[in-house]
KEMIKOL-617665 format. One record per atom (N, C-alpha, C): residue number from 1; atom name; x, y, z. Coordinates in nm, 2 decimals, decimal comma, always signed. Layout:
REM KEMIKOL-617665
[NUM "CA" [X Y Z]];
...
REM end
This chain:
REM KEMIKOL-617665
[1 "N" [+0,09 -0,12 +0,00]];
[1 "CA" [+0,00 +0,00 +0,00]];
[1 "C" [+0,09 +0,12 +0,00]];
[2 "N" [+0,08 +0,20 -0,10]];
[2 "CA" [+0,16 +0,32 -0,11]];
[2 "C" [+0,11 +0,43 -0,02]];
[3 "N" [+0,19 +0,51 +0,03]];
[3 "CA" [+0,15 +0,62 +0,12]];
[3 "C" [+0,10 +0,73 +0,02]];
[4 "N" [-0,01 +0,79 +0,05]];
[4 "CA" [-0,07 +0,89 -0,03]];
[4 "C" [-0,10 +1,01 +0,05]];
[5 "N" [-0,09 +1,12 -0,02]];
[5 "CA" [-0,12 +1,25 +0,04]];
[5 "C" [-0,20 +1,34 -0,06]];
[6 "N" [-0,32 +1,38 -0,01]];
[6 "CA" [-0,40 +1,46 -0,11]];
[6 "C" [-0,34 +1,60 -0,12]];
[7 "N" [-0,33 +1,65 -0,24]];
[7 "CA" [-0,28 +1,79 -0,26]];
[7 "C" [-0,40 +1,88 -0,25]];
[8 "N" [-0,38 +2,01 -0,27]];
[8 "CA" [-0,49 +2,11 -0,25]];
[8 "C" [-0,60 +2,09 -0,35]];
[9 "N" [-0,58 +2,03 -0,46]];
[9 "CA" [-0,69 +2,01 -0,56]];
[9 "C" [-0,77 +1,89 -0,53]];
[10 "N" [-0,73 +1,81 -0,43]];
[10 "CA" [-0,80 +1,69 -0,39]];
[10 "C" [-0,75 +1,56 -0,46]];
[11 "N" [-0,65 +1,58 -0,55]];
[11 "CA" [-0,59 +1,47 -0,62]];
[11 "C" [-0,49 +1,40 -0,53]];
[12 "N" [-0,48 +1,27 -0,54]];
[12 "CA" [-0,39 +1,20 -0,45]];
[12 "C" [-0,26 +1,18 -0,51]];
[13 "N" [-0,15 +1,22 -0,44]];
[13 "CA" [-0,02 +1,21 -0,49]];
[13 "C" [+0,05 +1,11 -0,41]];
[14 "N" [+0,12 +1,01 -0,48]];
[14 "CA" [+0,19 +0,91 -0,41]];
[14 "C" [+0,33 +0,96 -0,36]];
[15 "N" [+0,35 +0,94 -0,23]];
[15 "CA" [+0,48 +0,99 -0,18]];
[15 "C" [+0,59 +0,88 -0,20]];
[16 "N" [+0,55 +0,75 -0,19]];
[16 "CA" [+0,65 +0,65 -0,20]];
[16 "C" [+0,60 +0,56 -0,32]];
[17 "N" [+0,69 +0,52 -0,41]];
[17 "CA" [+0,65 +0,43 -0,51]];
[17 "C" [+0,59 +0,30 -0,46]];
[18 "N" [+0,49 +0,24 -0,53]];
[18 "CA" [+0,42 +0,12 -0,48]];
[18 "C" [+0,52 +0,00 -0,46]];
[19 "N" [+0,62 -0,01 -0,55]];
[19 "CA" [+0,71 -0,13 -0,54]];
[19 "C" [+0,79 -0,13 -0,42]];
[20 "N" [+0,81 -0,01 -0,36]];
[20 "CA" [+0,89 +0,00 -0,23]];
[20 "C" [+0,81 -0,03 -0,11]];
[21 "N" [+0,68 -0,02 -0,12]];
[21 "CA" [+0,59 -0,03 +0,00]];
[21 "C" [+0,51 -0,16 +0,00]];
[22 "N" [+0,55 -0,25 -0,09]];
[22 "CA" [+0,48 -0,38 -0,09]];
[22 "C" [+0,50 -0,44 +0,05]];
[23 "N" [+0,39 -0,48 +0,12]];
[23 "CA" [+0,40 -0,53 +0,25]];
[23 "C" [+0,45 -0,67 +0,26]];
[24 "N" [+0,40 -0,75 +0,17]];
[24 "CA" [+0,43 -0,90 +0,18]];
[24 "C" [+0,50 -0,94 +0,05]];
[25 "N" [+0,62 -0,98 +0,06]];
[25 "CA" [+0,69 -1,03 -0,05]];
[25 "C" [+0,64 -1,18 -0,08]];
[26 "N" [+0,61 -1,21 -0,20]];
[26 "CA" [+0,57 -1,34 -0,23]];
[26 "C" [+0,69 -1,44 -0,21]];
[27 "N" [+0,68 -1,52 -0,12]];
[27 "CA" [+0,79 -1,61 -0,08]];
[27 "C" [+0,79 -1,73 -0,17]];
[28 "N" [+0,90 -1,77 -0,21]];
[28 "CA" [+0,92 -1,90 -0,28]];
[28 "C" [+0,99 -1,99 -0,18]];
[29 "N" [+0,92 -2,08 -0,13]];
[29 "CA" [+0,97 -2,17 -0,02]];
[29 "C" [+0,99 -2,31 -0,08]];
[30 "N" [+1,10 -2,37 -0,03]];
[30 "CA" [+1,13 -2,51 -0,06]];
[30 "C" [+1,17 -2,59 +0,06]];
[31 "N" [+1,13 -2,71 +0,07]];
[31 "CA" [+1,16 -2,80 +0,19]];
[31 "C" [+1,29 -2,86 +0,17]];
[32 "N" [+1,37 -2,85 +0,28]];
[32 "CA" [+1,51 -2,91 +0,28]];
[32 "C" [+1,51 -3,06 +0,29]];
[33 "N" [+1,40 -3,11 +0,35]];
[33 "CA" [+1,40 -3,26 +0,37]];
[33 "C" [+1,34 -3,33 +0,25]];
[34 "N" [+1,21 -3,30 +0,22]];
[34 "CA" [+1,15 -3,37 +0,11]];
[34 "C" [+1,18 -3,31 -0,03]];
[35 "N" [+1,25 -3,20 -0,03]];
[35 "CA" [+1,30 -3,13 -0,15]];
[35 "C" [+1,19 -3,09 -0,25]];
[36 "N" [+1,07 -3,07 -0,20]];
[36 "CA" [+0,96 -3,01 -0,28]];
[36 "C" [+0,99 -2,86 -0,29]];
[37 "N" [+0,95 -2,80 -0,40]];
[37 "CA" [+0,98 -2,66 -0,43]];
[37 "C" [+0,85 -2,58 -0,45]];
[38 "N" [+0,86 -2,45 -0,44]];
[38 "CA" [+0,75 -2,36 -0,46]];
[38 "C" [+0,62 -2,40 -0,38]];
[39 "N" [+0,64 -2,42 -0,25]];
[39 "CA" [+0,53 -2,46 -0,16]];
[39 "C" [+0,47 -2,33 -0,11]];
[40 "N" [+0,34 -2,34 -0,07]];
[40 "CA" [+0,27 -2,23 +0,00]];
[40 "C" [+0,32 -2,21 +0,14]];
[41 "N" [+0,32 -2,09 +0,18]];
[41 "CA" [+0,37 -2,06 +0,32]];
[41 "C" [+0,28 -2,13 +0,43]];
[42 "N" [+0,16 -2,17 +0,39]];
[42 "CA" [+0,07 -2,24 +0,49]];
[42 "C" [+0,12 -2,38 +0,52]];
[43 "N" [+0,21 -2,43 +0,43]];
[43 "CA" [+0,26 -2,57 +0,45]];
[43 "C" [+0,38 -2,57 +0,54]];
[44 "N" [+0,42 -2,45 +0,60]];
[44 "CA" [+0,54 -2,44 +0,68]];
[44 "C" [+0,50 -2,39 +0,82]];
[45 "N" [+0,57 -2,42 +0,93]];
[45 "CA" [+0,55 -2,36 +1,06]];
[45 "C" [+0,56 -2,21 +1,05]];
[46 "N" [+0,49 -2,14 +1,14]];
[46 "CA" [+0,49 -2,00 +1,13]];
[46 "C" [+0,63 -1,94 +1,16]];
[47 "N" [+0,71 -2,00 +1,25]];
[47 "CA" [+0,84 -1,94 +1,28]];
[47 "C" [+0,93 -1,95 +1,15]];
[48 "N" [+0,92 -2,06 +1,08]];
[48 "CA" [+1,00 -2,08 +0,96]];
[48 "C" [+0,96 -1,97 +0,85]];
[49 "N" [+0,83 -1,95 +0,84]];
[49 "CA" [+0,78 -1,85 +0,74]];
[49 "C" [+0,83 -1,71 +0,78]];
[50 "N" [+0,82 -1,68 +0,91]];
[50 "CA" [+0,86 -1,55 +0,96]];
[50 "C" [+1,01 -1,53 +0,94]];
[51 "N" [+1,09 -1,63 +0,96]];
[51 "CA" [+1,24 -1,62 +0,93]];
[51 "C" [+1,26 -1,59 +0,78]];
[52 "N" [+1,19 -1,66 +0,70]];
[52 "CA" [+1,20 -1,64 +0,55]];
[52 "C" [+1,16 -1,50 +0,51]];
[53 "N" [+1,06 -1,45 +0,57]];
[53 "CA" [+1,01 -1,32 +0,54]];
[53 "C" [+1,11 -1,21 +0,58]];
[54 "N" [+1,18 -1,24 +0,70]];
[54 "CA" [+1,28 -1,14 +0,74]];
[54 "C" [+1,40 -1,15 +0,64]];
[55 "N" [+1,44 -1,26 +0,60]];
[55 "CA" [+1,55 -1,28 +0,50]];
[55 "C" [+1,51 -1,21 +0,37]];
[56 "N" [+1,38 -1,22 +0,33]];
[56 "CA" [+1,34 -1,16 +0,21]];
[56 "C" [+1,34 -1,00 +0,22]];
[57 "N" [+1,29 -0,96 +0,34]];
[57 "CA" [+1,29 -0,81 +0,36]];
[57 "C" [+1,43 -0,75 +0,36]];
[58 "N" [+1,53 -0,83 +0,43]];
[58 "CA" [+1,66 -0,78 +0,43]];
[58 "C" [+1,72 -0,78 +0,29]];
[59 "N" [+1,70 -0,88 +0,21]];
[59 "CA" [+1,75 -0,89 +0,07]];
[59 "C" [+1,68 -0,78 -0,01]];
[60 "N" [+1,56 -0,75 +0,01]];
[60 "CA" [+1,49 -0,64 -0,06]];
[60 "C" [+1,55 -0,51 -0,03]];
[61 "N" [+1,59 -0,49 +0,09]];
[61 "CA" [+1,65 -0,36 +0,13]];
[61 "C" [+1,79 -0,34 +0,07]];
[62 "N" [+1,87 -0,45 +0,07]];
[62 "CA" [+2,01 -0,44 +0,03]];
[62 "C" [+2,02 -0,46 -0,12]];
[63 "N" [+1,93 -0,55 -0,18]];
[63 "CA" [+1,94 -0,57 -0,32]];
[63 "C" [+1,82 -0,52 -0,39]];
[64 "N" [+1,79 -0,58 -0,50]];
[64 "CA" [+1,67 -0,54 -0,58]];
[64 "C" [+1,55 -0,62 -0,54]];
[65 "N" [+1,44 -0,57 -0,58]];
[65 "CA" [+1,31 -0,65 -0,56]];
[65 "C" [+1,32 -0,78 -0,64]];
[66 "N" [+1,37 -0,77 -0,76]];
[66 "CA" [+1,38 -0,89 -0,84]];
[66 "C" [+1,46 -1,00 -0,78]];
[67 "N" [+1,57 -0,96 -0,71]];
[67 "CA" [+1,65 -1,06 -0,64]];
[67 "C" [+1,57 -1,12 -0,52]];
[68 "N" [+1,49 -1,04 -0,45]];
[68 "CA" [+1,41 -1,09 -0,34]];
[68 "C" [+1,31 -1,18 -0,39]];
[69 "N" [+1,24 -1,15 -0,50]];
[69 "CA" [+1,14 -1,24 -0,55]];
[69 "C" [+1,19 -1,36 -0,62]];
[70 "N" [+1,31 -1,36 -0,67]];
[70 "CA" [+1,36 -1,48 -0,74]];
[70 "C" [+1,43 -1,57 -0,64]];
[71 "N" [+1,46 -1,53 -0,52]];
[71 "CA" [+1,53 -1,61 -0,42]];
[71 "C" [+1,43 -1,72 -0,37]];
[72 "N" [+1,48 -1,84 -0,36]];
[72 "CA" [+1,40 -1,95 -0,30]];
[72 "C" [+1,45 -1,98 -0,16]];
[73 "N" [+1,37 -1,97 -0,06]];
[73 "CA" [+1,40 -1,98 +0,08]];
[73 "C" [+1,38 -2,13 +0,12]];
[74 "N" [+1,48 -2,18 +0,19]];
[74 "CA" [+1,48 -2,32 +0,24]];
[74 "C" [+1,44 -2,33 +0,38]];
[75 "N" [+1,35 -2,42 +0,41]];
[75 "CA" [+1,29 -2,45 +0,54]];
[75 "C" [+1,24 -2,59 +0,54]];
[76 "N" [+1,20 -2,64 +0,66]];
[76 "CA" [+1,14 -2,77 +0,67]];
[76 "C" [+0,99 -2,75 +0,68]];
[77 "N" [+0,92 -2,82 +0,59]];
[77 "CA" [+0,77 -2,81 +0,58]];
[77 "C" [+0,71 -2,88 +0,71]];
[78 "N" [+0,59 -2,85 +0,74]];
[78 "CA" [+0,52 -2,90 +0,86]];
[78 "C" [+0,52 -3,06 +0,86]];
[79 "N" [+0,49 -3,12 +0,74]];
[79 "CA" [+0,48 -3,26 +0,74]];
[79 "C" [+0,62 -3,33 +0,77]];
[80 "N" [+0,73 -3,27 +0,72]];
[80 "CA" [+0,86 -3,33 +0,75]];
[80 "C" [+0,90 -3,30 +0,89]];
[81 "N" [+0,86 -3,18 +0,94]];
[81 "CA" [+0,89 -3,15 +1,08]];
[81 "C" [+0,82 -3,25 +1,18]];
[82 "N" [+0,69 -3,27 +1,15]];
[82 "CA" [+0,61 -3,37 +1,23]];
[82 "C" [+0,67 -3,51 +1,23]];
[83 "N" [+0,71 -3,55 +1,11]];
[83 "CA" [+0,77 -3,69 +1,10]];
[83 "C" [+0,90 -3,69 +1,17]];
[84 "N" [+0,98 -3,58 +1,17]];
[84 "CA" [+1,11 -3,58 +1,24]];
[84 "C" [+1,09 -3,59 +1,39]];
[85 "N" [+0,99 -3,51 +1,44]];
[85 "CA" [+0,96 -3,52 +1,58]];
[85 "C" [+0,91 -3,66 +1,63]];
[86 "N" [+0,82 -3,72 +1,55]];
[86 "CA" [+0,78 -3,85 +1,58]];
[86 "C" [+0,89 -3,95 +1,58]];
[87 "N" [+0,98 -3,94 +1,48]];
[87 "CA" [+1,10 -4,03 +1,47]];
[87 "C" [+1,19 -4,01 +1,59]];
[88 "N" [+1,21 -3,89 +1,64]];
[88 "CA" [+1,29 -3,86 +1,76]];
[88 "C" [+1,23 -3,92 +1,88]];
[89 "N" [+1,09 -3,91 +1,89]];
[89 "CA" [+1,03 -3,97 +2,01]];
[89 "C" [+1,03 -4,12 +2,01]];
[90 "N" [+1,02 -4,18 +1,89]];
[90 "CA" [+1,03 -4,32 +1,88]];
[90 "C" [+1,17 -4,37 +1,91]];
[91 "N" [+1,27 -4,30 +1,87]];
[91 "CA" [+1,41 -4,33 +1,90]];
[91 "C" [+1,43 -4,32 +2,05]];
[92 "N" [+1,38 -4,22 +2,11]];
[92 "CA" [+1,39 -4,20 +2,26]];
[92 "C" [+1,33 -4,32 +2,33]];
[93 "N" [+1,21 -4,36 +2,29]];
[93 "CA" [+1,14 -4,47 +2,36]];
[93 "C" [+1,21 -4,60 +2,33]];
[94 "N" [+1,26 -4,62 +2,21]];
[94 "CA" [+1,34 -4,74 +2,18]];
[94 "C" [+1,46 -4,75 +2,27]];
[95 "N" [+1,54 -4,64 +2,28]];
[95 "CA" [+1,66 -4,64 +2,36]];
[95 "C" [+1,62 -4,67 +2,51]];
[96 "N" [+1,51 -4,62 +2,56]];
[96 "CA" [+1,47 -4,65 +2,70]];
[96 "C" [+1,43 -4,79 +2,71]];
[97 "N" [+1,36 -4,85 +2,61]];
[97 "CA" [+1,33 -5,00 +2,62]];
[97 "C" [+1,46 -5,08 +2,62]];
[98 "N" [+1,55 -5,04 +2,54]];
[98 "CA" [+1,68 -5,12 +2,53]];
[98 "C" [+1,75 -5,11 +2,66]];
[99 "N" [+1,75 -4,99 +2,72]];
[99 "CA" [+1,82 -4,97 +2,85]];
[99 "C" [+1,75 -5,05 +2,96]];
[100 "N" [+1,62 -5,05 +2,96]];
[100 "CA" [+1,55 -5,14 +3,06]];
[100 "C" [+1,58 -5,28 +3,04]];
[101 "N" [+1,58 -5,33 +2,91]];
[101 "CA" [+1,61 -5,47 +2,88]];
[101 "C" [+1,75 -5,51 +2,93]];
[102 "N" [+1,84 -5,42 +2,91]];
[102 "CA" [+1,98 -5,44 +2,95]];
[102 "C" [+1,99 -5,46 +3,10]];
[103 "N" [+1,91 -5,37 +3,17]];
[103 "CA" [+1,91 -5,38 +3,32]];
[103 "C" [+1,83 -5,50 +3,37]];
[104 "N" [+1,75 -5,56 +3,28]];
[104 "CA" [+1,66 -5,67 +3,32]];
[104 "C" [+1,54 -5,62 +3,40]];
[105 "N" [+1,50 -5,50 +3,37]];
[105 "CA" [+1,38 -5,45 +3,44]];
[105 "C" [+1,27 -5,41 +3,34]];
[106 "N" [+1,15 -5,39 +3,39]];
[106 "CA" [+1,04 -5,35 +3,31]];
[106 "C" [+1,01 -5,20 +3,33]];
[107 "N" [+1,06 -5,14 +3,44]];
[107 "CA" [+1,04 -5,00 +3,47]];
[107 "C" [+1,16 -4,95 +3,56]];
[108 "N" [+1,19 -4,82 +3,55]];
[108 "CA" [+1,29 -4,77 +3,63]];
[108 "C" [+1,24 -4,74 +3,77]];
[109 "N" [+1,11 -4,73 +3,79]];
[109 "CA" [+1,04 -4,72 +3,92]];
[109 "C" [+1,04 -4,85 +3,99]];
[110 "N" [+1,11 -4,86 +4,10]];
[110 "CA" [+1,13 -4,99 +4,17]];
[110 "C" [+0,99 -5,06 +4,21]];
[111 "N" [+0,90 -4,98 +4,26]];
[111 "CA" [+0,77 -5,04 +4,30]];
[111 "C" [+0,69 -5,08 +4,17]];
[112 "N" [+0,70 -5,00 +4,07]];
[112 "CA" [+0,63 -5,04 +3,95]];
[112 "C" [+0,69 -5,16 +3,88]];
[113 "N" [+0,82 -5,17 +3,89]];
[113 "CA" [+0,90 -5,28 +3,83]];
[113 "C" [+0,86 -5,41 +3,90]];
[114 "N" [+0,85 -5,41 +4,04]];
[114 "CA" [+0,81 -5,53 +4,11]];
[114 "C" [+0,67 -5,57 +4,07]];
[115 "N" [+0,58 -5,47 +4,06]];
[115 "CA" [+0,44 -5,51 +4,02]];
[115 "C" [+0,43 -5,57 +3,88]];
[116 "N" [+0,51 -5,52 +3,79]];
[116 "CA" [+0,51 -5,56 +3,65]];
[116 "C" [+0,57 -5,70 +3,64]];
[117 "N" [+0,66 -5,74 +3,73]];
[117 "CA" [+0,72 -5,87 +3,72]];
[117 "C" [+0,64 -5,98 +3,80]];
[118 "N" [+0,55 -5,94 +3,87]];
[118 "CA" [+0,47 -6,04 +3,95]];
[118 "C" [+0,36 -6,10 +3,86]];
[119 "N" [+0,30 -6,21 +3,91]];
[119 "CA" [+0,19 -6,27 +3,85]];
[119 "C" [+0,07 -6,22 +3,92]];
[120 "N" [-0,04 -6,19 +3,85]];
[120 "CA" [-0,16 -6,13 +3,91]];
[120 "C" [-0,28 -6,23 +3,88]];
[121 "N" [-0,37 -6,23 +3,97]];
[121 "CA" [-0,49 -6,32 +3,95]];
[121 "C" [-0,61 -6,24 +3,90]];
[122 "N" [-0,67 -6,29 +3,79]];
[122 "CA" [-0,79 -6,23 +3,74]];
[122 "C" [-0,90 -6,28 +3,82]];
[123 "N" [-0,99 -6,19 +3,87]];
[123 "CA" [-1,10 -6,23 +3,95]];
[123 "C" [-1,22 -6,29 +3,87]];
[124 "N" [-1,22 -6,27 +3,74]];
[124 "CA" [-1,32 -6,33 +3,66]];
[124 "C" [-1,29 -6,47 +3,62]];
[125 "N" [-1,17 -6,49 +3,56]];
[125 "CA" [-1,14 -6,62 +3,51]];
[125 "C" [-1,05 -6,70 +3,61]];
[126 "N" [-1,01 -6,64 +3,72]];
[126 "CA" [-0,93 -6,70 +3,83]];
[126 "C" [-0,80 -6,76 +3,78]];
[127 "N" [-0,74 -6,70 +3,67]];
[127 "CA" [-0,61 -6,74 +3,62]];
[127 "C" [-0,50 -6,65 +3,68]];
[128 "N" [-0,38 -6,71 +3,70]];
[128 "CA" [-0,27 -6,63 +3,74]];
[128 "C" [-0,20 -6,59 +3,61]];
[129 "N" [-0,19 -6,46 +3,58]];
[129 "CA" [-0,14 -6,41 +3,45]];
[129 "C" [-0,03 -6,31 +3,48]];
[130 "N" [+0,05 -6,28 +3,38]];
[130 "CA" [+0,16 -6,18 +3,39]];
[130 "C" [+0,09 -6,04 +3,38]];
[131 "N" [+0,17 -5,94 +3,42]];
[131 "CA" [+0,12 -5,80 +3,43]];
[131 "C" [+0,08 -5,75 +3,29]];
[132 "N" [+0,14 -5,80 +3,18]];
[132 "CA" [+0,10 -5,74 +3,05]];
[132 "C" [-0,04 -5,79 +3,01]];
[133 "N" [-0,10 -5,88 +3,08]];
[133 "CA" [-0,24 -5,93 +3,04]];
[133 "C" [-0,34 -5,83 +3,10]];
[134 "N" [-0,29 -5,74 +3,19]];
[134 "CA" [-0,38 -5,64 +3,25]];
[134 "C" [-0,35 -5,50 +3,20]];
[135 "N" [-0,45 -5,41 +3,20]];
[135 "CA" [-0,42 -5,27 +3,16]];
[135 "C" [-0,35 -5,20 +3,28]];
[136 "N" [-0,29 -5,09 +3,25]];
[136 "CA" [-0,22 -5,02 +3,36]];
[136 "C" [-0,32 -4,97 +3,47]];
[137 "N" [-0,44 -4,93 +3,42]];
[137 "CA" [-0,54 -4,88 +3,51]];
[137 "C" [-0,59 -5,00 +3,60]];
[138 "N" [-0,60 -5,12 +3,54]];
[138 "CA" [-0,65 -5,23 +3,62]];
[138 "C" [-0,55 -5,27 +3,73]];
[139 "N" [-0,42 -5,25 +3,70]];
[139 "CA" [-0,31 -5,29 +3,80]];
[139 "C" [-0,31 -5,19 +3,92]];
[140 "N" [-0,37 -5,08 +3,90]];
[140 "CA" [-0,38 -4,98 +4,01]];
[140 "C" [-0,49 -5,01 +4,11]];
[141 "N" [-0,59 -5,10 +4,06]];
[141 "CA" [-0,70 -5,14 +4,15]];
[141 "C" [-0,66 -5,24 +4,25]];
[142 "N" [-0,73 -5,26 +4,36]];
[142 "CA" [-0,70 -5,36 +4,45]];
[142 "C" [-0,71 -5,50 +4,39]];
[143 "N" [-0,63 -5,59 +4,44]];
[143 "CA" [-0,63 -5,73 +4,38]];
[143 "C" [-0,76 -5,80 +4,37]];
[144 "N" [-0,85 -5,76 +4,46]];
[144 "CA" [-0,99 -5,83 +4,46]];
[144 "C" [-1,07 -5,78 +4,35]];
[145 "N" [-1,04 -5,67 +4,28]];
[145 "CA" [-1,12 -5,61 +4,17]];
[145 "C" [-1,05 -5,62 +4,04]];
[146 "N" [-0,93 -5,69 +4,03]];
[146 "CA" [-0,86 -5,69 +3,90]];
[146 "C" [-0,92 -5,80 +3,80]];
[147 "N" [-0,93 -5,75 +3,68]];
[147 "CA" [-0,97 -5,84 +3,57]];
[147 "C" [-0,87 -5,82 +3,45]];
[148 "N" [-0,84 -5,93 +3,39]];
[148 "CA" [-0,75 -5,92 +3,27]];
[148 "C" [-0,82 -5,85 +3,16]];
[149 "N" [-0,75 -5,81 +3,06]];
[149 "CA" [-0,80 -5,74 +2,94]];
[149 "C" [-0,91 -5,82 +2,87]];
[150 "N" [-0,89 -5,95 +2,86]];
[150 "CA" [-0,98 -6,03 +2,78]];
[150 "C" [-1,12 -6,04 +2,86]];
[151 "N" [-1,11 -6,06 +2,99]];
[151 "CA" [-1,23 -6,07 +3,07]];
[151 "C" [-1,31 -5,93 +3,07]];
[152 "N" [-1,23 -5,82 +3,08]];
[152 "CA" [-1,29 -5,69 +3,07]];
[152 "C" [-1,36 -5,66 +2,94]];
[153 "N" [-1,30 -5,71 +2,83]];
[153 "CA" [-1,36 -5,69 +2,70]];
[153 "C" [-1,49 -5,77 +2,69]];
[154 "N" [-1,49 -5,89 +2,74]];
[154 "CA" [-1,61 -5,98 +2,74]];
[154 "C" [-1,72 -5,92 +2,83]];
[155 "N" [-1,68 -5,87 +2,94]];
[155 "CA" [-1,78 -5,81 +3,03]];
[155 "C" [-1,84 -5,68 +2,97]];
[156 "N" [-1,76 -5,60 +2,90]];
[156 "CA" [-1,82 -5,48 +2,83]];
[156 "C" [-1,91 -5,52 +2,72]];
[157 "N" [-1,88 -5,63 +2,65]];
[157 "CA" [-1,96 -5,67 +2,54]];
[157 "C" [-2,10 -5,72 +2,59]];
[158 "N" [-2,09 -5,80 +2,70]];
[158 "CA" [-2,21 -5,85 +2,77]];
[158 "C" [-2,30 -5,73 +2,82]];
[159 "N" [-2,24 -5,63 +2,87]];
[159 "CA" [-2,32 -5,51 +2,92]];
[159 "C" [-2,38 -5,44 +2,80]];
[160 "N" [-2,32 -5,43 +2,68]];
[160 "CA" [-2,38 -5,37 +2,57]];
[160 "C" [-2,50 -5,45 +2,52]];
[161 "N" [-2,48 -5,59 +2,52]];
[161 "CA" [-2,59 -5,67 +2,48]];
[161 "C" [-2,71 -5,65 +2,57]];
[162 "N" [-2,69 -5,65 +2,70]];
[162 "CA" [-2,79 -5,63 +2,80]];
[162 "C" [-2,86 -5,49 +2,78]];
[163 "N" [-2,78 -5,39 +2,75]];
[163 "CA" [-2,83 -5,26 +2,73]];
[163 "C" [-2,92 -5,25 +2,61]];
[164 "N" [-2,87 -5,32 +2,50]];
[164 "CA" [-2,95 -5,32 +2,38]];
[164 "C" [-3,08 -5,39 +2,40]];
[165 "N" [-3,09 -5,50 +2,47]];
[165 "CA" [-3,21 -5,57 +2,50]];
[165 "C" [-3,31 -5,49 +2,58]];
[166 "N" [-3,25 -5,41 +2,67]];
[166 "CA" [-3,33 -5,33 +2,76]];
[166 "C" [-3,40 -5,21 +2,68]];
[167 "N" [-3,32 -5,16 +2,58]];
[167 "CA" [-3,38 -5,05 +2,49]];
[167 "C" [-3,49 -5,11 +2,40]];
[168 "N" [-3,47 -5,23 +2,36]];
[168 "CA" [-3,58 -5,29 +2,27]];
[168 "C" [-3,71 -5,31 +2,34]];
[169 "N" [-3,71 -5,33 +2,47]];
[169 "CA" [-3,83 -5,36 +2,54]];
[169 "C" [-3,91 -5,24 +2,56]];
REM end
């Protein structure tokens, strides 16, 4: 938007040429990971776009507008950034599992480790099962109320059938 000043006759006179006052430089963005080019700014995180805009503004001030418009700015697109974060989290959890396996433990918390290595009795089927047959929430309940995941699933299905019969009546 060019700055304008009305003169005495009412005509508008431009004080600054329009090409110098362009607020938003059209950015040409490319992803450094997936190597896609000419992507929309909406496909990038806001901080990456802001940094590219600052670089474009600096180039526009020091160079020509044509240089600023022809420049392709490199950044990581949102999809690549999300996959990199997920991969880092997966690597972290894998390293933790390997560390626990090397120590011969299931958890670094001593009390939790003891509970996970014990056999627990399901109150529905009366079987002694390892801790991985129970949900984490079920292991926090008192032993008299613990049900394995299979029995819990069957009980929920039976409740749904009973509820459906009750609605039909």
